[in-house]
C-alpha positions in Angstrom: -100.4 -166.6 83.2 -97.6 -164.6 84.8 -94.2 -166.1 84.5 -91.4 -166.0 87.1 -89.3 -163.7 84.9 -92.2 -161.2 84.6 -92.8 -161.3 88.4 -89.1 -160.8 89.0 -88.9 -157.9 86.5 -92.0 -156.3 88.1 -90.4 -156.5 91.6 -87.1 -155.1 90.3 -89.0 -152.2 88.7 -90.9 -151.5 91.9 -87.7 -151.5 93.9 -86.0 -149.1 91.5 -89.0 -146.8 91.5 -89.0 -146.8 95.3 -85.3 -146.0 95.4 -85.8 -143.1 93.0 -88.6 -141.7 95.0 -86.6 -141.9 98.2 -83.7 -140.1 96.5 -85.9 -137.3 95.2 -87.6 -136.8 98.6 -84.3 -136.8 100.4 -82.7 -134.2 98.1 -85.8 -132.1 98.1 -85.8 -131.9 101.9 -82.1 -131.0 102.2 -82.5 -128.3 99.6 -85.4 -126.7 101.6 -83.0 -126.7 104.6 -80.2 -125.1 102.6 -82.4 -122.4 101.2 -83.9 -121.6 104.6 -80.5 -121.4 106.3 -79.0 -119.2 103.6 -81.9 -116.8 103.9 -81.6 -116.7 107.7 -77.9 -116.3 107.6 -78.2 -113.4 105.3 -80.6 -111.7 107.8 -78.1 -112.4 110.6 -75.3 -110.9 108.5 -77.3 -107.7 108.1 -78.1 -107.5 111.8 -74.4 -108.2 112.7 -73.3 -105.3 110.5 -75.8 -103.1 112.4 -74.5 -104.3 115.7 -70.9 -103.8 114.8 -71.4 -100.0 114.6 -72.3 -99.8 118.3 -70.3 -102.6 119.9 -66.7 -101.9 118.9 -65.3 -103.4 122.1 -66.4 -107.0 121.1 -64.6 -107.4 117.9 -63.5 -110.9 118.9 -67.2 -111.9 119.3 -67.9 -110.5 115.8 -64.9 -112.4 114.4 -66.1 -115.7 116.0 -69.6 -115.1 114.8 -68.3 -114.4 111.3 -66.4 -117.7 111.2 -69.5 -119.6 112.2 -71.5 -117.7 109.6 -69.0 -118.7 106.9 -69.4 -122.3 108.0 -73.2 -122.0 107.7 -73.0 -120.6 104.2 -70.5 -123.1 103.0 -72.4 -126.1 104.4 -75.7 -124.8 102.8 -74.0 -124.2 99.5 -72.3 -127.6 99.6 -75.8 -129.1 100.1 -77.0 -127.4 97.0 -74.0 -128.5 94.9 -74.3 -132.1 96.3 -77.9 -132.1 95.4 -77.0 -131.2 91.8 -74.4 -134.0 91.8 -76.8 -136.6 93.2 -79.9 -135.7 91.2 -78.9 -138.1 88.4 -78.5 -141.0 90.9 -81.2 -143.6 91.2 -80.1 -144.7 94.6 -78.1 -142.9 97.3 -75.0 -144.6 98.6 -74.2 -144.7 102.3 -71.5 -142.1 102.0 -73.9 -139.8 100.1 -76.4 -140.1 103.0 -73.6 -139.5 105.6 -72.4 -136.4 103.7 -75.9 -134.9 103.6 -76.4 -135.6 107.3 -73.1 -134.1 108.3 -73.7 -130.9 106.2 -77.2 -130.5 107.6 -76.1 -130.9 111.2 -73.0 -128.7 110.7 -75.1 -126.0 109.0 -77.7 -126.0 111.8 -75.2 -126.0 114.7 -73.2 -123.1 113.1 -76.3 -121.1 112.5 -77.3 -121.4 116.2 -73.8 -120.5 117.3 -73.7 -117.5 115.1 -77.1 -116.4 116.4 -76.0 -116.8 120.0 -72.9 -114.7 119.5 -74.9 -112.0 117.9 -77.1 -111.9 121.0 -74.0 -111.6 123.2 -73.3 -108.2 121.4 -76.9 -107.0 122.1 -78.1 -108.5 125.3 -75.0 -109.4 127.2 -73.4 -112.7 128.1 -76.5 -114.0 129.8 -78.2 -114.4 126.4 -75.2 -116.2 125.0 -75.2 -118.6 128.0 -78.7 -119.5 127.1 -77.4 -121.4 124.1 -75.4 -123.7 126.3 -78.7 -125.0 127.7 -79.6 -126.1 124.2 -76.5 -128.3 123.8 -78.5 -131.5 124.9 -81.0 -130.8 122.1 -78.1 -130.4 119.6 -76.7 -133.7 120.9 -80.0 -135.5 120.4 -80.2 -134.2 116.8 -76.6 -135.4 116.3 -77.5 -138.9 117.6 -80.5 -139.1 115.3 -78.2 -138.3 112.3 -75.6 -140.8 113.4 -78.1 -143.7 113.7 -80.3 -142.7 110.8 -80.2 -144.7 107.6 -83.0 -144.4 105.0 -84.6 -147.8 104.4 -87.4 -149.2 102.4 -89.4 -149.9 105.6 -89.2 -146.2 106.6 -90.2 -145.1 103.1 -93.2 -147.4 103.2 -94.2 -146.3 106.7 -96.9 -143.8 105.9 -97.5 -142.8 109.5 -93.7 -142.1 110.0 -93.5 -140.1 106.8 -96.6 -138.1 107.7 -95.2 -137.1 111.2 -91.9 -136.1 109.7 -93.6 -134.1 107.0 -95.8 -132.3 109.6 -92.8 -131.5 111.7 -90.9 -130.1 108.7 -93.8 -127.8 107.8 -93.9 -126.4 111.3 -90.1 -126.1 111.4 -89.8 -124.1 108.2 -92.7 -121.8 109.2 -91.3 -121.4 112.8 -87.7 -120.7 111.6 -88.8 -118.0 109.1 -91.1 -116.4 111.7 -88.8 -116.5 114.7 -85.7 -115.2 112.8 -87.8 -112.4 111.2 -89.0 -111.3 114.6 -85.6 -111.5 116.1 -84.1 -109.5 113.3 -86.6 -106.8 113.9 -85.7 -106.7 117.6 -82.0 -106.5 116.8 -82.5 -103.6 114.4 -84.9 -102.0 116.8 -82.4 -102.3 119.7 -79.9 -100.1 117.8 -82.4 -97.6 116.4 -84.2 -97.1 119.8 -82.4 -95.1 122.4 -84.0 -97.0 125.3 -83.0 -100.3 123.9 -79.5 -99.2 123.2 -79.0 -98.0 126.7 -80.2 -101.4 128.0 -77.9 -103.2 125.6 -74.9 -101.2 126.7 -75.5 -101.9 130.4 -77.8 -99.1 131.3 -80.9 -99.3 133.5 -84.5 -98.8 132.5 -85.9 -101.7 130.5 -82.8 -103.9 130.7 -84.8 -106.9 132.1 -87.6 -106.6 129.5 -85.1 -106.3 126.6 -83.2 -109.3 127.7 -86.4 -111.3 128.1 -87.7 -110.6 124.6 -84.4 -111.4 123.0 -83.9 -114.5 125.0 -87.4 -115.9 124.1 -87.0 -115.0 120.4 -83.5 -116.7 120.4 -84.9 -119.8 122.1 -87.7 -120.0 119.5 -85.2 -119.6 116.6 -82.7 -122.1 118.0 -85.4 -124.8 118.6 -86.8 -124.2 115.1 -83.4 -124.7 113.6 -83.0 -128.0 115.4 -86.4 -129.1 114.2 -85.5 -128.1 110.6 -82.4 -130.2 110.8 -84.2 -133.2 112.4 -86.9 -133.2 109.8 -85.0 -132.2 106.6 -81.9 -134.4 106.9 -81.9 -138.0 105.5 -83.9 -139.9 108.2 -84.9 -143.5 108.4 -84.7 -146.4 110.8 -85.0 -150.1 110.3 -87.0 -151.0 113.4 -90.5 -149.8 114.2 -89.5 -149.0 117.8 -86.7 -146.7 116.6 -89.1 -144.9 114.2 -91.6 -144.5 117.1 -88.9 -142.9 119.3 -88.0 -140.5 116.5 -91.6 -139.5 116.0 -91.9 -138.8 119.7 -88.8 -136.6 119.6 -90.1 -134.7 116.6 -93.5 -134.2 118.3 -91.8 -132.8 121.4 -89.6 -130.5 119.4 -92.6 -129.3 117.3 -94.7 -128.7 120.4 -91.8 -126.9 122.1 -91.3 -124.6 119.1 -94.9 -123.6 118.9 -95.1 -123.1 122.7 -92.1 -120.8 122.7 -93.4 -118.9 119.8 -96.6 -118.3 121.8 -94.6 -117.2 124.8 -92.7 -114.8 122.5 -95.9 -113.3 121.2 -97.3 -112.8 124.7 -93.9 -111.2 125.7 -94.2 -108.7 122.9 -97.9 -108.0 123.5 -97.3 -107.5 127.2 -95.2 -104.4 126.5 -98.4 -102.7 125.1 -101.1 -104.4 127.2 -99.5 -105.3 130.5 -101.5 -107.9 132.3 -104.3 -107.5 129.9 -102.3 -109.5 127.3 -103.8 -112.6 128.9 -107.2 -111.5 127.6 -105.9 -112.0 124.1 -105.9 -115.7 124.7 -109.6 -115.7 125.4 -110.8 -116.3 121.8 -108.6 -119.3 121.4 -109.5 -120.7 124.8 -113.2 -120.2 124.0 -113.0 -122.0 120.6 -111.2 -125.0 122.2 -113.7 -125.1 125.1 -116.7 -125.1 122.8 -115.1 -127.8 120.6 -114.4 -130.2 123.4 -117.8 -129.5 124.9 -119.9 -130.2 121.8 -117.9 -133.3 120.8 -115.5 -135.4 122.9 -112.6 -136.5 120.6 -112.7 -140.1 119.7 -109.7 -142.3 120.0 -109.1 -144.6 117.1 -107.9 -145.1 113.6 -110.7 -142.9 112.2 -109.7 -139.8 114.2 -106.0 -140.4 113.5 -106.6 -140.7 109.8 -108.6 -137.5 109.8 -105.9 -135.7 111.8 -103.2 -136.9 109.4 -105.3 -135.7 106.5 -105.6 -132.3 108.0 -101.8 -132.2 108.7 -101.1 -133.1 105.0 -103.1 -130.0 104.0 -101.3 -127.6 106.4 -99.3 -125.9 103.7 -102.6 -124.5 102.2 -104.1 -123.4 105.5 -104.3 -119.6 105.6 -103.7 -119.6 109.3 -100.0 -120.3 108.6 -99.9 -117.1 106.6 -101.8 -115.2 109.3 -99.3 -116.4 112.0 -96.3 -115.3 109.9 -97.8 -112.0 108.9 -99.2 -111.3 112.4 -95.9 -112.1 114.1 -94.1 -109.8 111.7 -96.5 -106.9 112.3 -96.3 -107.4 116.1 -92.5 -107.6 116.1 -92.3 -104.5 113.9 -94.6 -102.5 116.2 -92.7 -103.6 119.2 -89.3 -102.7 117.8 -90.5 -99.3 116.5 -92.7 -98.2 119.5 -90.8 -99.6 122.5 -89.8 -96.8 124.8 -92.9 -94.7 124.0 -94.0 -93.1 127.4 -97.7 -94.0 126.8 -99.5 -96.0 124.2 -102.7 -94.7 122.8 -105.9 -96.7 122.4 -105.2 -97.6 118.7 -101.8 -99.0 119.5 -103.2 -101.1 122.3 -106.1 -102.3 120.1 -103.6 -103.3 117.4 -101.4 -105.2 119.9 -104.4 -107.0 121.3 -105.8 -108.0 117.9 -102.4 -109.1 116.5 -101.7 -111.1 119.7 -105.1 -112.8 119.5 -104.6 -113.6 115.8 -101.1 -115.0 116.3 -102.1 -117.2 119.3 -105.2 -118.5 117.4 -103.2 -119.3 114.3 -100.5 -121.0 116.3 -103.2 -123.1 117.9 -104.1 -124.3 114.4 -100.5 -124.9 113.4 -99.8 -126.9 116.5 -102.7 -129.2 116.0 -105.6 -128.4 113.7 -109.0 -129.3 115.2 -110.3 -132.5 113.6 -113.7 -134.0 113.2 -114.6 -136.4 116.0 -116.7 -139.5 115.8 -119.7 -138.2 117.6 -121.7 -135.0 116.9 -119.8 -134.5 113.6 -122.0 -131.6 112.5 -121.2 -129.6 115.6 -117.6 -130.5 115.5 -117.2 -129.3 111.9 -118.9 -126.1 112.7 -116.6 -125.4 115.6 -113.6 -126.4 113.5 -114.6 -123.9 110.8 -114.9 -121.3 113.5 -111.4 -122.1 114.8 -110.0 -121.8 111.2 -111.7 -118.6 110.3 -111.1 -116.8 113.6 -107.4 -115.9 113.0 -108.4 -114.5 109.5 -111.1 -112.3 111.0 -108.7 -111.0 113.7 -106.1 -110.2 111.1 -108.6 -108.3 108.9 -109.4 -106.2 112.0 -105.7 -105.6 112.7 -104.8 -104.3 109.2 -106.7 -101.0 109.4 -105.5 -100.5 113.0 -101.9 -101.0 111.8 -102.5 -98.4 109.1 -103.8 -95.9 111.7 -100.8 -96.6 114.0 -98.3 -96.3 111.2 -99.8 -93.0 110.0 -99.7 -91.5 113.6 -96.1 -92.8 114.1 -94.8 -91.2 110.9 -96.6 -88.0 111.7 -94.9 -87.5 115.0 -91.6 -86.0 113.7 -93.5 -83.6 111.5 -95.6 -82.4 114.5 -92.7 -82.4 116.9 
């Protein structure tokens, strides 16, 4: 027969175990934020040095950007050192949580500010003013940090944890992808004569150049806000508050994926013109077939299956396809923009890459899940949706090799 002392000891052990798990999860999340921001800041630093060679009249902008970049580095490094200091603690104190939240928010805000100042050097003040429109989003993230306090109820709320985890995966993927593409555009703008002329106030493709940089900046900034919102210590006592936070994370996640899709279409439009819309056809077809063969059920079963699929997102190859495809599309855009006429191989490459990116983003945004009725058909269409981006990427690789060989052969033949 269990005594009161044994019961009390068991409860105390469970409490300490829960507190230890909360501490480990919190520190693991902030470290992922710090590592991501340090990598991104390093890429921005390289791009800023490249920009500084051609924009000597804006040294004050470079100086301001440098100050924000230093703040980003210091905040990220302090997060790493604070993690080492707190790794031996079983339970985080309130000032520990506040320090982690402050460093996360400061690092994210400084990174966005640095990025916006870099775009001022390249695309003019209009791109820098775009960052002012994102101040409400920054304010929302700050309010979340101010009111957030990790609690046992939050830790035990499996649905809340699953949504935050899903948003964090999308955020880390989107941040790496968006900043990689933007860095390629920055380097391309200073290695391409047409882009340089537009950046310095010339005519030609000024509108197109400003659009691609603006969209890529919007995607990178929103992804940074989502990284901060999902990686900083987060928790709320009431269920209503947790539901509101989940809604904010969902809106941010959907916005990030949507802007990434717009960025992909913007890059593809340079090569394909209005035909870029046709690259959306494979994804639209898969979605239409899925909803035709099986209407999604609404209930706990579907929600559980959807949550299970989201928990496995990190192993989905479509995430790799999206990152790789976006990188290839951005590289082709930065290298070939300004070419008088694109050949059939370049257009085929752009079409295939755009189709692969859009299809993979569709899976990242919301993987197709099994429905209650016609499960066999639904599973078949789900498999088709998951395999489609991979097939498109396999087609794109040899096309990319052909385009690269032709591109490298041009100087020799010229």
